[in-house]
C-alpha positions in Angstrom: -9.5 -53.2 -39.8 -7.4 -52.4 -36.7 -3.7 -53.1 -36.8 -3.9 -55.8 -34.1 -6.4 -57.8 -36.1 -4.4 -57.5 -39.2 -1.3 -58.8 -37.4 -3.3 -61.7 -36.0 -4.6 -62.6 -39.4 -1.1 -62.3 -40.9 0.1 -64.8 -38.2 -2.6 -67.2 -39.2 -1.7 -66.9 -42.9 1.9 -67.5 -42.1 1.0 -70.7 -40.2 -1.0 -71.9 -43.1 1.9 -71.2 -45.5 4.2 -73.2 -43.2 2.0 -76.3 -43.7 2.0 -75.7 -47.5 -1.8 -75.4 -47.7 -3.3 -73.7 -50.7 -6.0 -71.4 -49.7 -7.7 -68.7 -51.8 -7.2 -65.4 -50.0 -10.6 -64.3 -51.2 -12.2 -67.1 -49.2 -10.1 -66.4 -46.1 -10.8 -62.6 -46.2 -14.5 -63.3 -47.0 -14.8 -65.4 -43.9 -13.0 -62.9 -41.8 -15.1 -60.0 -43.0 -18.3 -62.0 -42.3 -17.4 -63.7 -39.1 -15.0 -61.4 -37.2 -17.6 -58.9 -36.0 -19.7 -61.6 -34.4 -16.6 -63.3 -32.9 -15.5 -60.0 -31.4 -19.0 -59.5 -29.9 -19.1 -63.0 -28.4 -15.6 -62.7 -26.9 -16.5 -59.4 -25.4 -19.7 -60.9 -23.9 -17.7 -63.8 -22.5 -15.1 -61.5 -21.0 -17.7 -59.4 -19.3 -19.3 -62.5 -17.8 -16.0 -63.5 -16.1 -15.9 -62.3 -12.4 -13.0 -60.1 -11.4 
């Protein structure tokens, strides 16, 4: 996973920790691994659709 994505996910995890939520890391990473590629594709498509 690229460093930028890991930093982003670290920031998310820190925010979760701040609100004292208990989340199983296996669930979080499972969601990331399954959903992130599709999210990246959709964001890329949206950005390409934006006129300059």
